[in-house]
N, C-alpha and C positions, 0 to 999 in steps of 0.2 A: 504494500500500500504506500502511495506517495501522498503525504499530507501537505497541502498548499494553503498558505494564508494569502488572502486577496484583500487589498485595502486601497483607499484613495480618498482624497478630500471630497467634501460635499460639492456636487456639480461637476466632478471630474469624469463621470461616466462609468463608475464601477458596476452599476446594476446592468448596464448593457454588456459589459465584458463578462459578467457572471452568467448572463443569459446565453451568450455565445459559447462559453466553455461548457455549459450544461448541454447545449446542442451537439457539441462534439463528443460528448460522452462522460464528462466529469460528473461525479456525485457532488451536488451542491448542498452545503450546509449553511443556511442563511441565518446568521445570528439575530438580525432584526426581526425576521419572521418568527423565529422561535421565541424571542422575547415577547412578542404579542400572544403567541399560542399559550405560553405558560401562565398567563393571567386572564385567560378566557373565563366566562362564567362557569362556575362549578369546579374550578381547579383549586388545589391547595394554594397555588401562588396568589390568586385573587383574594382568597380568604386571608392570607397573611398580609397582603397590602391593606385590606380594609381594617384588619386588626391594628395595624400600625398607624394608619392615617384617618380612619373613621369612614362612616358611610357617605360622607360628602364627596368622596372620590368616585362614587358610582353615578351613572346616568339613571334616569327614571326606569330604563329598561333592564338595569342590573349589570350593564357592562362597565368597564373601566373608563372613566372620563379622563382620557389622556391629556388633553390641554389643561384641564383643571389640576390634575396631579403634577403636570409639568410646571405650572405656575407656582406650585408649592415647593417642589424640590429644587428647582433651579435658582430659587431665591435664598436657599438655606443649605449649605454644604453638609450639615449634619443629617438633615432629612434626605438629601441625595444619597449619602452613604448608607442610610437605613434602607432605602429603596434598592440600591445596588446589592446590598447584603441579602435581600430577599430574592431578587430576580437573577443575579449572575450565577449563583450555584445551580439554579434550575435550568438555566440556559446551557451551562457546561455539561450537566448531566444528560440533557436531551441531545446535545451535539455529540456526546460520546456514544449514545445509543445509535444515532444515525450513522456515525462513522463505523461502528462495529458491524452494523448490518450491511455495509457496503461491499464487504468481501476483501480478501487479501490482495487482489490484483487491481483494486480500484485506484483511481486518482481522485482524491477527496479535496474539494476546494471549499475552504471555510471563508465565507464572505463576512469580514469583520471590520465594520467602519472604524472602530477605535483601537485597532490592532497596535498602532504605534503608540498612542496615548497610554495604553494600559501595559506596555512592555511585553506584548505577547509573541513577538517575532521568534524567540527561541523555541516556542512550542511546535513549530512547523519545520518540515524539511527544507522548504524555501518559501520566500515571500515575493508575491507579485504586486507591484504598486502601479495603479492607474494614475498617470500624472497629467496635470493640466496647469497652465499658468494661472495665477490668481485672478487676472483680469478676465480670463476665459471662464473660470468658475463663476465669477460675479455676473458676467453677461448671461450665462445659462440660468442662473438662479432667478434673475430678475425677468428675463424674457420668457423662459420656458416654464418656470414654476410660479411666476407671478409674485415673487417676494419683493417687498420694499427693499431698497438698497441698504438702508440701515440694518434691517433684519438679516439680510444676506451677509453683510460684513461681520455682524456679530456672530453668526453661526460659523463663519470661516475662522474668525479669531479664536473661537472656543476649541478649535481642533489643533492638531499638531501642525507645524509649519511644513511647507513643501520640502524644505531641506531635511527636516527630521524624518519624514516619510521615506525620502530617497536614501537616507542613510541606512535603513533596514532592508532595502530592496535587494533581492537576488536578481529579479528580472523587472524591467520597467516597460510599460505600455504608454506611449505618448499619445494622449487623446486631446491634443490642442487643435486638431484639424477637424474636417468634416467626417460624418459617420462612415462614408465609404472608405476612408483611410484607416478606419479602426479594425475592420474585420481581418485584413491580411496580417496585421500585427498579432491579433489574438490567435489566428491560425498558426502563426510561427511559434508563439508561446506554447500552444497546445502540442505542437510537434516536439518542442523541447521537453515538455513535461512527460510525454510518452517515452521519449528516449531515456530520460532519467529514471522513469518507473521501471523500464525494462532492465536497465543497468543495475538498479537496486535489487530487482528480483533475481538477476543472474548471480549477484554477490551472495545472496543468501537467504 
């Protein structure tokens, strides 16, 4: 099994890269999606969040009010640590389950937005960073996602710098250009991953 960490700044195009890699045959473990799943209605995760933060973090339908919870935790580092202490172990456990089910010959791509920020690079056989210039990220966030410029800049500033991400990269995908320039690069990365996976299998 080859374990790959995939990361990139907001607006860099990581989601498109993960979609392409999954299309080539990678087993995708999406930490953002898992983080949503572990706090769905009826889960122990949601019960623990409500126990920590109160019923006010629920919508009238009984689902987690993400914007409401976000406004609480992002204004208070202690509360953010409490939330992370609930969610992160559940995400790690579910990620491990998905990886174990993938099989010994799989190329498992862990899509982890905060890989650099949380010092997770050593957990993977290699790290793929989707890179884009900050001005490109900003343009995409405002034009494609409809964010106000101030909000987009704040979201970018809360993440690792471009230099910090590149410092942990084994392979870099340059996504500063148009979409049609992305796929050939992702295909080349996939070829490199399959080569490394075969070499690792041959060794042992």
